[in-house]
C-alpha positions in Angstrom: 0.0 0.0 0.0 1.1 3.6 -0.5 -0.2 5.0 2.8 3.2 6.1 3.9 4.2 7.6 0.6 1.6 10.3 0.7 3.0 13.6 1.8 1.2 16.4 3.7 2.2 19.1 1.3 0.0 17.5 -1.3 -3.0 18.0 1.1 -2.1 21.6 1.6 -1.8 22.1 -2.2 -5.2 20.5 -2.7 -6.8 22.7 -0.1 -5.3 25.8 -1.6 -6.5 24.8 -5.1 -10.0 24.1 -3.8 -10.0 27.5 -2.1 -8.8 29.2 -5.3 -11.5 27.4 -7.3 -14.1 28.5 -4.9 -13.0 32.1 -5.1 -13.0 31.9 -8.9 -16.4 30.4 -9.0 -18.0 33.1 -6.8 -16.3 35.8 -8.9 -17.6 34.3 -12.1 -21.1 34.2 -10.6 -20.9 37.8 -9.7 -19.8 38.8 -13.2 -22.5 36.7 -14.7 -25.1 38.4 -12.6 -23.7 41.8 -13.5 -23.8 41.1 -17.2 -27.4 39.8 -17.0 -28.5 42.8 -15.1 -26.9 45.2 -17.6 -28.6 43.3 -20.5 -31.9 43.5 -18.8 -31.6 47.3 -18.2 -30.6 47.7 -21.9 -33.9 46.1 -22.9 -36.1 49.0 -22.2 -38.1 48.8 -25.4 -38.9 45.0 -25.1 -42.4 43.8 -25.7 -43.3 41.3 -23.0 -46.0 38.6 -23.1 -47.5 36.5 -20.4 -47.7 32.8 -20.1 -51.2 32.5 -21.6 -50.1 34.3 -24.7 -47.0 32.1 -25.1 -49.1 28.9 -24.7 -51.6 30.1 -27.2 -49.1 31.3 -29.9 -46.7 28.3 -29.5 -49.5 25.8 -28.9 -48.2 24.1 -25.8 -49.4 23.3 -22.3 -48.2 24.7 -19.0 -46.1 21.6 -18.4 -44.5 21.7 -21.9 -43.7 25.4 -21.5 -42.0 24.7 -18.2 -40.0 21.9 -19.8 -38.9 24.3 -22.6 -37.8 26.7 -19.9 -35.7 24.0 -18.1 -34.1 23.0 -21.5 -33.2 26.6 -22.1 -35.3 27.0 -25.3 -37.1 30.0 -23.8 -36.2 32.2 -20.8 -38.5 34.1 -18.4 -37.5 37.8 -18.8 -39.4 39.2 -15.9 -41.7 38.2 -13.0 -44.1 40.4 -11.2 -44.7 40.4 -7.4 -47.4 37.7 -7.8 -45.0 35.4 -9.6 -46.6 35.8 -13.0 -44.0 35.2 -15.7 -43.4 37.4 -18.7 -41.4 36.5 -21.9 -39.9 38.6 -24.6 -42.0 38.6 -27.7 -38.9 37.9 -29.8 -38.1 34.8 -27.7 -41.7 33.6 -28.2 -41.6 33.9 -31.9 -38.1 32.3 -32.1 -39.5 29.3 -30.1 -42.5 29.0 -32.4 -40.2 29.1 -35.5 -37.9 26.5 -33.9 -40.8 24.1 -33.1 -42.3 24.5 -36.6 -39.1 23.8 -38.5 
């Protein structure tokens, strides 16, 4: 067995690497959030549509629309205080074209 051949400096190095990766991950998440926020503020002239409109235009059920959201085919652009979802009209039309192709 190699129990005795393992040195403690390897453990310290691994711990430092994990710490550095954690710091990098949190910084990337902060940058991602900042970029998404700046994109959303730049979209001041965006036409939004509610879930009922999307289901009607695309021709899907609540469950299917939720599945498309989880797959990343369409993204919720905004939610109101009651939790109602709103989608960009461009994204709705893009999803419709994608499904009809």
